[in-house]
C-alpha positions as CSV (number, residue, x, y, z in Angstrom):
1,M,51.9,139.8,129.0
2,R,52.3,136.1,128.3
3,E,51.9,134.1,131.5
4,N,55.0,132.0,130.6
5,S,57.3,135.0,130.0
6,I,60.7,134.8,131.8
7,L,62.1,138.2,132.7
8,V,65.7,138.4,134.0
9,F,66.8,141.7,135.6
10,D,70.2,143.2,136.2
11,L,70.5,145.1,139.5
12,D,72.8,148.1,139.3
13,G,71.5,150.6,136.7
14,T,68.4,148.6,136.1
15,L,66.6,148.2,139.4
16,L,69.0,150.0,141.7
17,N,70.4,153.6,141.4
18,S,73.6,152.6,143.1
19,A,76.4,154.3,141.1
20,Q,77.2,157.0,143.6
21,D,77.7,154.5,146.4
22,I,79.7,152.0,144.3
23,I,82.1,154.7,143.0
24,A,82.5,156.1,146.5
25,V,83.6,152.7,147.9
26,L,85.9,152.1,144.9
27,N,87.6,155.5,145.4
28,R,88.0,154.8,149.1
29,V,89.8,151.5,148.5
30,I,91.9,153.0,145.7
31,G,92.9,155.7,148.1
32,E,93.9,153.2,150.7
33,Y,96.3,151.7,148.2
34,G,97.7,155.1,147.3
35,G,96.0,155.5,144.0
36,D,94.1,158.5,142.5
37,S,90.4,158.7,142.5
38,I,88.6,157.5,139.4
39,Q,88.1,160.3,136.8
40,P,84.4,161.2,136.4
41,L,84.5,160.3,132.7
42,D,85.7,156.8,133.5
43,A,83.4,156.1,136.4
44,M,80.5,154.5,134.6
45,K,82.6,151.8,133.0
46,Y,83.1,150.3,136.4
47,I,79.4,149.9,137.2
48,G,78.4,146.4,136.2
49,P,81.7,144.5,135.7
50,P,83.3,142.7,138.6
51,V,85.1,145.2,140.9
52,K,88.4,143.4,140.3
53,V,88.4,145.0,136.9
54,C,88.6,148.5,138.5
55,F,91.4,147.6,140.9
56,S,93.3,145.8,138.2
57,E,93.1,148.8,135.8
58,E,93.4,151.7,138.3
59,L,96.0,150.1,140.6
60,G,97.6,147.4,138.6
61,L,96.9,144.8,141.3
62,T,97.1,141.1,140.7
63,G,96.8,137.8,142.6
64,E,96.4,137.9,146.3
65,E,96.7,141.7,146.5
66,L,93.8,142.1,144.0
67,D,91.7,139.6,146.0
68,N,92.4,141.6,149.2
69,A,91.3,144.8,147.6
70,V,88.1,143.2,146.4
71,N,87.4,141.8,149.8
72,R,88.0,145.3,151.3
73,Y,85.6,146.8,148.9
74,R,82.9,144.2,149.7
75,K,83.3,144.8,153.5
76,I,83.0,148.5,153.2
77,Y,80.1,148.4,150.8
78,I,78.0,146.0,152.9
79,E,78.8,147.6,156.2
80,E,78.6,151.3,155.3
81,Y,76.9,151.9,152.0
82,I,74.5,149.3,150.9
83,A,71.7,150.7,153.1
84,K,72.1,154.0,151.4
85,T,71.4,152.6,147.9
86,H,68.1,153.5,146.3
87,A,65.8,151.6,144.0
88,Y,64.6,153.5,141.0
89,Y,61.2,155.1,141.4
90,G,58.5,152.6,140.6
91,A,60.7,149.6,140.7
92,S,58.8,147.7,143.4
93,K,55.4,148.6,141.9
94,T,56.6,147.5,138.4
95,L,58.0,144.2,139.7
96,N,54.7,143.4,141.5
97,Y,52.7,144.3,138.4
98,L,54.8,142.0,136.2
99,R,54.6,139.1,138.6
100,E,50.8,139.5,139.1
101,S,50.5,139.5,135.3
102,G,52.0,136.1,135.1
103,A,55.6,136.7,134.4
104,K,58.4,134.7,136.2
105,L,61.0,137.2,137.5
106,H,64.7,136.4,138.0
107,V,67.9,138.3,138.8
108,A,71.4,138.0,137.2
109,T,74.0,140.1,138.8
110,M,77.7,140.3,139.3
111,K,77.3,141.0,143.0
112,T,78.0,138.5,145.7
113,K,75.5,136.5,147.7
114,Q,76.1,138.6,150.8
115,Q,75.5,141.8,148.9
116,V,72.4,140.4,147.2
117,D,70.9,139.0,150.4
118,A,71.2,142.5,152.0
119,I,69.7,144.2,149.0
120,M,66.7,141.8,148.9
121,H,66.1,142.4,152.6
122,I,66.3,146.2,152.4
123,F,63.9,146.5,149.5
124,D,61.7,143.5,150.3
125,F,62.3,142.1,146.9
126,M,63.1,138.4,147.8
127,Q,59.5,137.1,147.4
128,L,59.2,138.7,143.9
129,F,61.9,136.6,142.2
130,S,61.8,132.9,141.3
131,S,65.6,132.8,141.4
132,I,68.5,135.1,142.0
133,Y,71.8,134.4,140.4
134,Y,74.9,136.1,141.9
135,V,78.6,135.5,141.3
136,G,79.4,131.8,142.1
137,R,75.8,130.5,142.3
138,G,75.7,127.1,140.6
139,G,79.2,127.6,139.3
140,C,78.1,130.7,137.3
141,Y,80.7,133.5,137.1
142,T,79.4,135.4,134.1
143,K,76.0,136.8,133.0
144,E,76.0,134.5,130.0
145,Q,76.4,131.5,132.3
146,M,73.6,132.8,134.6
147,L,71.2,133.2,131.6
148,H,72.0,129.7,130.4
149,A,71.2,128.3,133.9
150,I,67.9,130.2,134.1
151,R,66.8,129.0,130.7
152,K,67.7,125.4,131.6
153,E,65.7,125.6,134.8
154,N,62.6,127.3,133.4
155,C,60.0,126.6,130.7
156,G,58.9,129.8,129.0
157,D,57.3,131.0,125.8
158,K,59.7,134.0,125.7
159,F,62.9,134.9,127.6
160,F,63.8,138.6,128.2
161,M,67.0,140.2,129.7
162,I,66.5,143.7,131.1
163,G,69.8,145.5,131.6
164,D,71.8,148.7,131.0
165,T,75.2,147.6,129.6
166,Q,76.8,146.2,126.5
167,S,77.7,143.1,128.5
168,D,74.1,142.5,129.4
169,Y,73.2,142.8,125.7
170,D,76.0,140.4,124.7
171,A,74.9,137.8,127.3
172,A,71.3,138.0,126.1
173,E,72.3,137.7,122.4
174,A,74.6,134.7,123.2
175,T,71.8,132.9,125.0
176,G,68.8,133.6,122.8
177,Y,67.1,136.1,125.1
178,E,65.3,139.2,123.8
179,F,67.0,142.3,125.2
180,I,65.4,145.3,126.8
181,F,67.8,148.2,127.3
182,A,67.4,150.3,130.5
183,S,68.5,153.6,128.9
184,Y,68.2,155.4,132.2
185,G,71.0,153.3,133.6
186,Y,74.8,153.6,133.5
187,G,75.8,151.9,130.3
188,R,75.7,152.3,126.5
189,I,74.9,149.9,123.7
190,N,77.0,149.8,120.5
191,R,75.1,151.7,117.8
192,K,75.4,148.7,115.5
193,N,73.1,146.7,117.8
194,I,69.6,147.7,116.8
195,D,67.7,144.6,117.6
196,Y,66.5,145.6,121.1
197,V,63.8,147.6,122.8
198,S,64.7,150.6,124.9
199,I,62.9,151.9,128.0
200,S,63.4,155.3,129.6
201,T,62.1,154.4,133.1
202,I,61.6,151.1,134.9
203,T,57.8,151.7,134.9
204,D,57.8,151.5,131.1
205,L,57.9,147.7,131.6
206,Q,54.2,148.0,132.6
207,N,53.5,148.4,128.9
208,N,52.5,144.9,127.9
209,I,53.2,145.5,124.2
210,L,56.9,145.1,125.1
211,F,56.4,141.4,125.8
212,I,54.2,140.4,122.8
C-alpha cells in the first residue's frame, strides 16, 4: 500500500448490505401512493441511484409530489430501518487495516447527510474517513462531482474508487480514478469495460497488490 493512496468508497453494496431494507422502504412508500411493489428482477436497479428515480419510474411522480415521496422515504428509512442495516463481514477490520497502512479513506454516496450521520454512528466509522461526501455537500449532487472534489482537496499518488455499479465505474473513469469493482454488491458492469480490478469480498482489499 502506498502511503499517499486515496481510496473512495461507495456505501450501499460496497460497505453496507442494505438492499433488503432499501427495497422494503421503497415498496412501503409506493404502496402508500397506490402503486404495485417493485418486481424482484427490477429491485437491484434502484440500489445506488437517487430514490427519486424509483418513484419517478414506478409511480410517474414529478415536482412537489415526487419531493414529498422522497421525504417520506427518508423519514421511514431513518426512523425504522437504518438501525437494521448490516455492514459486510470484515468491513470495519478492512477499513482499519487500510487506514493503518497509510491510505486516506473517503466516502462518496447518494445518501443524505442525516442518513450518513446515522450510519457512521451505528457502525463507528466516522473516525476512519478523512471526508464523507453525501448529496448536497459542497454543491455536489453526483458521484462524479464528489470524486472531483475529493481529488481537488487531496494530494495522492494514486486515486481509487471502490463501488458496485456502472455509475460508480463511469464516475471513476470520468475523473481519472482507478476502479475496483465490488462484485459481491448489487450492480453490474458493462462487459466492454475491462480496465478494472474485481473483488469478491470487502476483505480482498487487504491484498496490497491491488494498490501497486
